[in-house]
C-alpha positions in Angstrom: 54.4 145.8 210.7 51.5 146.5 212.9 50.4 143.6 215.1 47.4 142.9 217.2 48.6 141.6 220.5 45.4 140.5 222.2 44.9 136.8 222.6 48.2 135.8 221.2 50.8 133.7 223.0 53.7 135.8 224.2 57.3 135.0 223.1 58.2 132.9 226.1 55.2 130.6 225.9 52.7 132.0 228.4 49.4 133.2 227.1 49.0 136.9 226.6 47.8 138.7 229.6 49.1 136.1 232.1 51.0 137.3 235.0 54.6 138.0 234.1 57.1 139.6 236.4 58.4 141.9 233.7 60.2 144.3 236.0 62.4 141.5 237.3 62.8 139.4 234.2 66.4 138.8 233.3 67.2 138.4 229.6 69.7 139.4 227.0 69.2 141.8 224.1 71.3 141.8 220.9 71.2 144.3 218.1 73.3 143.0 215.2 74.2 145.9 212.9 76.2 146.2 209.7 79.6 146.8 211.5 78.9 146.4 215.2 76.8 144.3 217.5 75.5 145.7 220.8 74.7 143.2 223.6 72.9 144.1 226.8 72.0 142.2 230.0 68.5 143.4 230.8 66.2 143.4 233.8 62.8 144.1 232.5 63.1 147.3 230.4 66.4 148.5 232.0 69.9 147.9 230.7 72.0 146.4 233.5 75.3 146.4 231.6 76.1 146.4 227.9 79.0 146.1 225.5 79.7 146.5 221.8 82.0 144.5 219.5 83.1 144.8 215.9 81.5 142.2 213.6 84.8 141.7 211.9 86.5 140.7 215.1 87.5 137.0 214.8 86.9 136.3 218.5 84.3 133.5 218.8 80.8 134.5 219.8 81.1 132.1 222.8 84.0 134.2 224.2 82.3 137.6 223.4 79.1 136.7 225.0 80.5 134.9 228.1 79.7 137.8 230.4 76.1 137.7 229.3 75.5 133.9 229.8 72.8 132.7 232.2 75.4 131.8 234.8 76.6 135.4 234.8 73.4 137.3 234.1 70.6 135.0 235.2 69.1 135.4 231.7 66.0 133.4 230.8 66.1 134.1 227.1 67.9 136.1 224.4 66.2 138.4 221.9 68.1 139.2 218.7 67.5 141.9 216.1 69.4 142.3 212.9 69.6 144.9 210.2 69.9 142.2 207.5 67.3 139.4 207.3 69.8 137.2 205.6 72.0 137.3 208.7 69.3 137.2 211.3 68.9 133.4 211.5 72.6 132.7 211.5 73.1 135.3 214.2 70.3 133.9 216.4 71.8 130.4 216.1 75.2 131.7 217.0 73.7 133.5 220.0 71.8 130.3 221.1 75.0 128.3 221.0 77.1 130.9 222.7 74.7 131.8 225.5 73.0 128.5 226.1 69.8 130.2 227.2 66.4 128.4 227.2 65.2 130.4 224.2 66.6 132.7 221.5 64.0 134.8 219.9 64.1 136.8 216.7 62.6 140.3 216.5 60.1 140.4 213.7 59.5 136.7 213.9 59.0 135.6 217.5 58.7 139.1 218.9 56.4 141.4 216.8 57.4 144.9 215.8 54.7 147.3 217.1 55.0 150.2 214.7 52.5 152.2 212.7 53.9 153.8 209.6 52.9 155.9 206.6 55.5 154.4 204.1 54.6 153.4 200.6 56.6 150.2 201.1 57.9 149.0 204.5 59.2 145.7 203.3 62.8 146.9 203.3 62.6 149.1 206.4 65.5 148.0 208.6 64.8 146.7 212.1 67.3 149.2 213.6 65.2 152.2 212.3 61.9 150.5 213.5 63.3 149.8 217.0 64.8 153.3 217.3 61.5 154.9 216.4 59.5 152.8 218.8 61.9 153.6 221.7 62.2 157.3 220.8 58.5 157.9 220.7 57.9 155.9 223.9 60.4 158.2 225.6 59.4 161.5 224.1 55.7 160.9 223.9 55.6 163.6 221.2 56.8 164.1 217.7 60.5 163.4 217.4 63.4 162.8 215.0 65.8 160.0 215.5 69.3 160.5 214.2 71.4 157.2 214.1 75.0 157.6 213.2 76.7 154.3 212.3 77.7 152.5 209.1 74.9 154.6 207.6 73.3 157.8 209.0 69.6 157.8 209.2 67.4 160.7 210.1 63.8 159.6 210.7 60.6 161.4 211.7 57.9 160.1 214.0 54.8 162.3 214.3 52.9 163.2 217.4 50.6 160.1 217.0 53.6 157.8 217.0 53.4 157.1 213.2 56.7 156.6 211.5 56.7 159.0 208.5 60.0 158.0 207.0 63.3 159.8 206.7 66.7 159.9 205.0 69.7 157.6 204.7 73.3 158.7 203.9 76.7 157.0 204.2 78.3 157.0 207.7 81.7 158.4 208.6 83.7 155.2 208.1 81.7 154.3 205.0 82.6 157.7 203.4 86.2 157.3 204.3 86.3 153.9 202.8 84.7 155.1 199.6 87.3 157.9 199.3 90.1 155.4 199.5 88.5 152.9 197.1 87.5 155.4 194.5 90.7 157.5 194.3 94.3 156.9 193.4 96.0 158.4 196.3 93.7 158.9 199.3 94.7 156.6 202.2 92.5 154.0 204.0 91.5 155.5 207.3 89.4 154.6 210.3 87.3 157.4 211.7 88.4 159.3 214.8 87.6 162.8 215.9 90.4 165.2 215.0 91.9 167.1 217.9 90.1 170.4 218.2 93.4 172.4 218.6 94.3 171.4 215.1 91.7 173.8 213.8 89.1 173.8 211.0 91.6 173.6 208.1 92.9 170.2 207.3 96.6 170.2 207.9 97.3 167.0 206.1 95.3 164.6 203.9 94.0 162.4 206.7 93.0 165.5 208.7 91.2 167.0 205.7 89.4 163.7 205.0 88.1 163.4 208.6 87.0 167.0 208.7 85.2 166.5 205.4 83.2 163.5 206.4 82.3 165.2 209.7 81.0 168.2 207.8 79.0 165.9 205.5 77.2 164.1 208.3 76.5 167.3 210.2 75.3 169.0 207.1 73.0 166.1 206.1 71.5 166.1 209.6 71.0 169.9 209.7 69.4 169.9 206.2 67.1 167.1 207.2 66.0 168.7 210.4 65.2 172.0 208.7 63.1 170.2 206.1 61.3 168.2 208.7 60.6 171.2 210.8 59.2 173.1 207.7 56.9 170.1 206.9 55.9 169.6 210.5 55.4 173.3 211.4 57.9 173.3 214.2 61.1 171.7 215.5 60.4 168.3 217.1 62.6 166.8 219.8 65.8 165.3 218.3 67.2 162.1 219.8 70.6 160.8 218.8 72.0 157.3 218.9 74.5 155.0 217.2 78.2 154.1 217.6 79.4 157.4 216.0 76.8 159.8 217.5 79.6 161.5 219.3 80.3 163.5 216.1 77.0 165.4 216.9 77.4 165.8 220.6 79.4 169.0 220.3 76.7 170.6 218.1 73.2 171.8 218.9 71.6 169.4 216.5 70.7 166.7 219.0 68.9 167.3 222.3 69.2 163.9 223.8 71.8 161.1 223.2 70.6 157.6 224.0 73.3 155.1 223.2 71.1 152.0 223.7 68.0 153.3 221.9 67.7 150.2 219.7 68.1 147.9 222.7 65.3 149.8 224.4 63.2 149.3 221.3 63.7 145.6 221.6 62.6 145.8 225.3 59.5 147.8 224.4 58.4 145.2 221.8 59.1 142.3 224.2 57.2 144.0 227.0 54.2 144.6 224.8 54.2 140.9 223.8 54.2 140.0 227.5 51.9 142.5 229.0 49.4 143.3 226.2 49.3 146.8 227.6 48.6 148.7 224.4 46.4 148.3 221.5 48.2 146.9 218.4 46.4 149.1 215.9 46.2 147.6 212.4 47.3 150.3 210.0 49.2 151.3 206.9 
């Protein structure tokens, strides 16, 4: 997962190190998750505007992505990441048809992932976790923990040298609610929404109790992970939150900074490095 960038051809065809107006480059980033897809019109490494949609939405990709087409955004290319390798190629092809851009590039294939890690096996490490870690360390420039609250909840630690040490994975809020319905006789099928604060901490009906329960489970998992990481590290690192359901942590003191488009910024970081060859791509574990 560590790539040497010197001497390679960058993703849009120019040789590495050639002059590229990265700051003004218009392109589209897509992060295809398990339940949601996040799309962003980019100018260099900055998000110009972004939107999310439910993957189960039957609306054609052409309609969903119309606001991000070259005629609207001036995009020269699209760069697509996916949590599932089996979906990545199909997603990229759908994006290419919907946007009609000159090139559609796949993260991890056309755009290298610049990450050093200390894992026993990185072959199943999801691109979402990789990209979050890259962007978080680039922002923090120190040891940090990334908490991503979505279909799953991941709590990952990046050390002070930028090495991904690993982390923990647990079910997300909607995943837990779905499991409760599917594995019990009477519990209802629910979508997640934050309960009204004025209803208090005691579940006043079954749905209220279920939502309070999954919130407590996520917050407890995050708190336990942070305590263990701090003990192993010898201090509390900076904590960065992201993901579609990160709002469940915003009222707590568990997360210092919330960055909704952290994964998108990770895509931008990898694309920039491919263009600019501005950092050493150390070969490592």
